[in-house]
N, C-alpha and C positions, 0 to 999 in steps of 0.2 A: 176602161170605164172610169167616168168621173165620181170621186166619192164627194157625196154632200148629206149634209145632216137633212133629218126630215122637217125642220123648219125651213131649211132652206127651200127643198122642195115645194113644200105647202106655199111659202111666200111666191116662187116663181110661176105656179100653178093655179095659185088662188082656192087652195083645197081648205075647206074648213075645218077648224081646230075644235074637236069634240072633248078631247080628253088628252093628258099626258104632257111631258115637258119638252117635246120636241127634238131633243137636244143628241138623239141617236143617231149614227152615221149608218146610211144606206149603203148596203154592199151586195145589191142586186135586188130583183124584182120576182115575185111568185104569184101568179093568177089563177086562180081557182076557188071552187066552193065546197068541195068535199074536205071535212075537216080531217080525215085519217091520211089523205094524199098530200096536205099541207105539213102534216105532222113528219109524212116520210119523206117529202121532197124538198120542201122550202129550207134555203140555207140561213144561218145565223145571220142576222141582220139584213135579212130580207124585208123589202116594202110589201106587204102582201094585200092584193087586189081583190075584192070580194064582194058580192052583194048581200052578203050575210050581216044582219046589225045585233046577233043576239049573245048572251053571256059566254057561252062557248067559243065563241070566236077569241074573246080576250083571253081564256084560258088556253088556248092552243098557242094564240100570239106569245103568252108568258112564258109557257114549257117550252117552246122553241126558239125563245131568245130572238125574236123578229124585230126590226126596227119600228115597224108601225103596222097598222091596218086602216086601207082607205075603203068604205063602202061607197059605192059608185051608184049612178043612176038617182041620187038622190033619195034613195030606199031608207026606212026610219031604222033608226037605233036605237034598241030599248033602253030604257033608261037604269034598269039593272045592269046592262053590258058598260054604260056610262060611268054608273059607279064602282063597278068591279075595274074598270080602266083605272080610274082614279085611284083606286087601292094599290094596285098592281103597277102603275106607274106604266103602263101600255098607253102608246101612241095612238089615238084613235081619231081618224079624219074622215070627211065626207066631201063628196062631189056631185055635181050632176051630170058628170061627162058617164058614158060607157066605159067598161074595162077596156074596149078599143081604144077610144080617143084618148085614155088616160095613158095608155101604155105607147102610143104614138108620141104622146108630148113628153114621156121620161125618155124616148130613143133620142128624140130632139136634144135633151138636155144632156145626152151620154151616159146616162144611167144604164 
């Protein structure tokens, strides 16, 4: 697996930067929408792909030391989540891609 920063991945895949400094290194990917599963199974420095855009997502990402969160399918991200991500320095991104399409592109990058 090739290690990249969130910024490098965002630049290569055209992900929309919503919050955070994007300097975190990515060491894997977790895809899922059930918050308790993310807390139990996502690894530190994982990039989390989800359809959820509320502030609990930011809390889970911060508690789990995730590299960042990508909200797929251009789904909305609540303003409270953006504010919380800025306060907690959680990398928050968005894309129009589906989770499947994003994962396929991440595999192509060697992530």
